[in-house]
N, C-alpha and C positions, 0 to 999 in steps of 0.2 A: 243625700241630706243628713245633716248630723241628728243624731237621737237629740230629742228635746230635754231641759233640765228643769229642775225646779227652782225657783228664785232664791230660795234659803240656801241652795248649794254654794251660790257665790259669795254669801255672806263673809265679811271680812272685818274684823275688829283690829283696829292699830292703836298702840298706846305710846306716846312719847312724853318725856319728861322737858320742861322748858329750861333751858339752862342759860348763861349768860352770853354765850356766843349766838343765841336764838334771838336776843332782843335789840331794842332801839335803846335810844337814850333815855325813854321814860321806863325802861326796865318791862317793856311789854312786849310779846312774840312780835315779831316783824311778820307783815301781811304777807310778803313773798316766801318766806319760811313756812307758813301755814300753808299756803298754796302749794308747796313743794310736799309737804306731808300729805295732804289731801290727794294729791295725784298720784303718790305711789299706793295708798290705800285703796283708791278708785280703780287703779290699774291691776291691782293684785284681785280683786273682785272680778274684773272683765277677764283676766287670765284665766282664774278658776272655773267661770263660765265656759268659756272659749276652748280652754287646753291649747292656746297658742299664745304667740307672740302678740302684744297689743301695742297701739300708739295712740295718745291722745289725739283726738280730732276736735275738739271743742270743750269750752267749760262755761255754762251759763253763769248769770249774774252771782258774783259772791259779794255778799254785805259782810261788815264785820260789825255784828250788834254788840259785842262786848269785849273788852280787852282781856287779853290772857296774859297773865302776869309771870315774872321770873318765879320759878318753884313751881307752878300749875303742872298738873298731869292734864295732857291733852289726849281725847279719846275721840277717835275717828270710826264710824262704822258705815260701811259701803256696801251696797248690794245692787246687782243687775235688776233694773226694773222691766226691760225689754230688749229683746234683740231683733234687728233687721236682717238683710241678708249678710252683711259682714261687719256692722257696726252694732255697738251694745250701748243703752243708755245706763247710767250708774247712777244712782242716789247716793248723796254722802251726807252724814250728820256729823257734826262736831261740838263735843262738850270740853268745859274746863271744868277743872276740880283743882280747890285748895283743901286738901286731905286735913292738915290740922285745924282747918277752921269748918271743915265738914261741910262745906258748899259746893256744889255742883251747878254748873248754869250751862245753858245751850248758847254757844256762840256763833255758830255759822249753818249753814246747809247749800248744797248746790247739785246741779246736775252736769255730770260730765258725759262726755260720748268717746267711746274709743272704737277704734278698728281692727279687728284682727287681720293679722298679715302672715304669709308664708315665709320661709328662709331668705326669699328675693325680695321681701317687701311688698309683694302684691297682696291686695285685699283677698281674704279666703272666708268662705260661707262659715257661720256660726250656728249653734243650736237656738231653736225658738225658746222662750222662758214659759214657763208655766207657774203661774201666780196661783197662790193657795189662801192666804188670808185676805181680808177685805181690805187692809192697808196695800197689800202687794197688787190686788186686783184694780183700785183705784189707780194707782202709779202706772200700772200697765195701761189701762185704757186711757189715761190723759198723755202717753208717751207720745203718740202718735202727732197729737196737737204740736207738743213743743218740738218735735222732730221737724213738722212741717215750717214751723216760726224759725228755726234755725236756719231752715234751708231757703226760705224767702230772704232772712236777713244776710246770708251768705251769696245771695244772687244766682244762686243754684237750683230755684224753684220760683216759679212765677205765682204771685200772689193768688191769681183767678185760679190756680191748679191745686192751691192748699184746700181741699175740700172739707177737711176734719176743722182745720183753723177756722175757716169761714162759718160752717156751722154753729161751732162754739161762740164765735163774736156775734153772731146774728140771733142769739137767742133773745127772746121776750122776757 
């Protein structure tokens, strides 16, 4: 089994400028382009954690809270929250910044799941995550519920077997 790694070791910050080819007819960053940026940043975090080639397995709900405009600087911060046998959950946060105006806003966040693979494309074991901060611990603790929900929604787990998810939903 690979040696466990601290969550902070996977921290990845990626910055892009929104250029004309990235925008729609309203001069806002196209959603698909943002998802492309987010996938790259999250994949880098997963690769840093696993030291392996990774493939995207799933992306949780992504809501577009604020438009990102032409000329804005987009900053993405991604970090592995928890690892399972060959998969890793990565949390990513996105901000848009209008540097001349001095305005920075949170625009998106999402959880991505990646699977580490060997050179033949077969899943391979990844290190466990060691959370340190309160925020890292909270994301680590809730990751199993999110994983079970993903598996139930994908038809890969029966709802009655999702014990963490059931106990969370049955809270009084």
